[in-house]
C-alpha positions in Angstrom: 31.4 25.2 -53.7 30.2 21.6 -54.1 28.9 19.4 -56.9 27.9 15.8 -57.7 29.9 13.9 -60.2 28.3 12.6 -63.4 29.1 10.4 -66.4 30.7 13.5 -68.0 33.2 15.8 -66.3 31.7 18.4 -63.8 33.4 21.7 -63.3 33.9 24.4 -60.7 33.9 27.6 -62.8 35.2 31.1 -62.4 37.8 30.1 -59.8 40.7 32.6 -59.3 44.3 31.4 -59.5 45.4 30.1 -56.1 45.6 27.1 -53.8 42.5 25.1 -52.9 41.5 21.9 -51.0 39.3 19.4 -52.7 37.2 17.1 -50.5 35.6 13.9 -51.9 32.9 12.2 -49.9 32.0 8.6 -50.1 28.4 7.7 -51.1 27.1 5.0 -53.4 30.7 4.8 -54.6 33.7 4.3 -52.4 36.5 6.8 -53.2 39.9 5.1 -53.6 41.8 8.4 -54.1 42.7 10.5 -51.0 39.5 12.0 -49.7 41.3 15.4 -49.3 43.7 16.9 -51.9 45.5 20.2 -52.2 45.7 21.7 -55.6 47.1 24.9 -57.1 45.2 26.6 -59.9 47.9 28.3 -62.0 46.2 28.3 -65.4 42.8 28.6 -66.9 41.7 25.0 -66.3 42.9 21.9 -64.5 41.6 18.4 -64.6 41.4 16.3 -61.4 40.6 12.6 -61.7 39.2 10.6 -58.8 39.2 6.8 -58.6 36.2 5.1 -57.0 34.4 1.8 -57.0 30.8 0.9 -56.5 29.7 -0.1 -53.0 26.4 -1.3 -51.8 24.3 1.2 -50.1 24.1 0.2 -46.4 20.8 -0.9 -45.0 21.7 0.9 -41.8 23.9 3.9 -41.0 27.7 3.8 -41.1 30.5 6.1 -39.9 33.8 5.4 -41.5 37.0 7.0 -40.1 40.3 7.5 -41.8 43.4 8.7 -39.8 46.3 9.8 -41.9 49.9 10.7 -41.0 50.1 14.4 -41.6 53.8 14.6 -42.4 53.8 18.3 -43.3 51.3 19.1 -40.5 49.0 21.2 -42.8 45.8 19.4 -41.7 45.2 18.1 -45.3 45.9 14.6 -46.5 48.3 14.8 -49.4 48.9 12.1 -52.0 52.0 10.9 -50.2 50.5 10.7 -46.8 49.1 7.2 -45.9 46.8 6.0 -43.2 47.9 5.2 -39.7 46.9 2.0 -37.9 46.3 1.1 -34.3 44.8 4.5 -33.3 41.9 4.3 -30.8 38.6 5.7 -32.0 35.6 6.1 -29.8 31.9 6.2 -30.8 29.7 8.1 -28.3 26.0 8.7 -28.0 24.9 11.4 -25.5 28.5 11.6 -24.3 28.5 7.8 -23.4 31.0 5.5 -25.2 29.0 2.9 -27.1 31.8 1.5 -29.3 35.6 1.5 -29.8 37.8 0.4 -32.7 41.4 0.6 -33.8 42.1 2.2 -37.2 43.5 0.2 -40.1 46.6 1.2 -42.1 45.1 0.2 -45.5 41.4 1.2 -45.4 38.9 3.3 -43.4 37.6 1.9 -40.1 33.8 1.8 -39.9 31.1 1.7 -37.2 28.1 0.0 -38.9 24.5 -0.8 -38.1 23.8 2.6 -36.5 20.3 3.8 -35.9 19.0 7.2 -36.7 20.2 9.9 -34.3 23.2 12.0 -33.2 26.6 10.5 -32.5 30.1 11.7 -31.6 33.4 10.4 -32.9 36.5 11.1 -30.7 40.2 10.2 -30.9 41.5 10.2 -27.3 44.9 11.9 -26.6 47.9 9.6 -26.1 51.7 10.0 -25.9 51.9 8.2 -29.2 50.6 11.0 -31.4 49.7 14.6 -31.7 46.6 15.8 -33.7 47.0 18.2 -36.6 43.2 18.4 -37.2 40.3 18.3 -34.9 40.1 15.2 -32.8 36.3 14.8 -32.7 33.2 15.1 -35.0 29.5 15.0 -34.4 27.6 13.3 -37.3 23.8 13.1 -37.2 21.7 10.6 -39.1 18.2 11.2 -40.4 16.7 8.0 -41.7 18.8 4.9 -42.6 21.1 3.9 -45.5 23.5 6.8 -44.9 27.3 6.8 -44.5 29.5 9.5 -43.0 33.2 9.6 -43.9 35.4 11.4 -41.5 39.2 12.1 -41.9 41.6 13.0 -39.1 45.3 14.0 -39.3 48.1 13.4 -36.8 51.8 13.2 -36.4 53.4 10.2 -34.7 55.7 10.9 -31.7 58.8 9.0 -30.7 58.0 6.0 -28.5 58.4 6.5 -24.8 60.8 4.1 -23.1 61.1 3.8 -19.3 64.8 3.2 -19.6 65.4 6.2 -22.0 68.3 8.5 -21.1 68.3 12.2 -21.3 70.4 13.6 -24.1 73.3 14.6 -21.8 73.1 11.5 -19.6 75.7 8.8 -20.0 75.4 5.3 -18.5 78.0 4.3 -15.9 78.8 0.8 -16.9 80.7 -1.3 -14.4 80.9 1.5 -11.8 79.2 1.5 -8.4 77.0 4.6 -7.9 75.1 5.7 -4.8 72.0 7.8 -4.6 71.8 11.0 -2.6 70.0 9.4 0.4 72.6 6.7 0.7 75.5 9.2 0.5 73.8 11.4 3.2 73.4 8.4 5.5 77.0 7.3 5.1 78.1 10.9 5.8 76.1 11.0 9.1 77.5 7.6 10.1 81.0 8.7 9.4 80.6 11.8 11.4 79.3 9.8 14.3 82.3 7.5 14.2 84.6 10.4 14.3 82.9 12.0 17.3 83.0 8.7 19.2 86.8 8.4 18.4 87.3 11.9 19.6 85.4 11.3 22.8 87.4 8.1 23.4 90.7 9.7 22.9 89.6 12.6 25.2 88.6 10.2 28.0 91.9 8.3 27.8 93.9 11.6 28.0 91.8 12.8 30.9 92.4 9.5 32.8 96.1 9.7 32.3 96.2 13.3 33.5 94.4 12.4 36.7 96.9 9.7 37.5 99.7 12.3 37.5 
């Protein structure tokens, strides 16, 4: 179900006991509480309070993106899950990238001044994170003065280091080590030296035998 807030509390009625997700969408007021919340109805009624401040209605269209760290990987932003900064976000029109931004760790990141029409939002894959929600969205604007708020969840992966060692690998500090190709080359050279020595000894023995 859905409803619009008013000066007095608004209610979802006749809801069975269970777990639900509550989604709040920015409009003339910017929501300061998490846009998505998980709540469990275990009694006849439950009050949910949302904090919001007035914001000016944009003269053009806007798309605002929030990327949160989904610690429990349930695809829903919980109260303890904050925003993640420095995540690439692409804005596309007709599958052509027309804008890019990096997310902020303290507030949504917005593409502003958009004309009427269809757009795509995409978070490209990287080795830094793994998505727990969808990685794209397709908002469409009819007219101007509209704002879409889109939320994505991800988990951060350990940073990749070029000098990282495998778990069972141990560094050989202060010891000379040779790679496989070098060892093979040395083995071939050693075999050649042995063969030459054997030929030389054989030639000397043969010469001495002939003198007799």
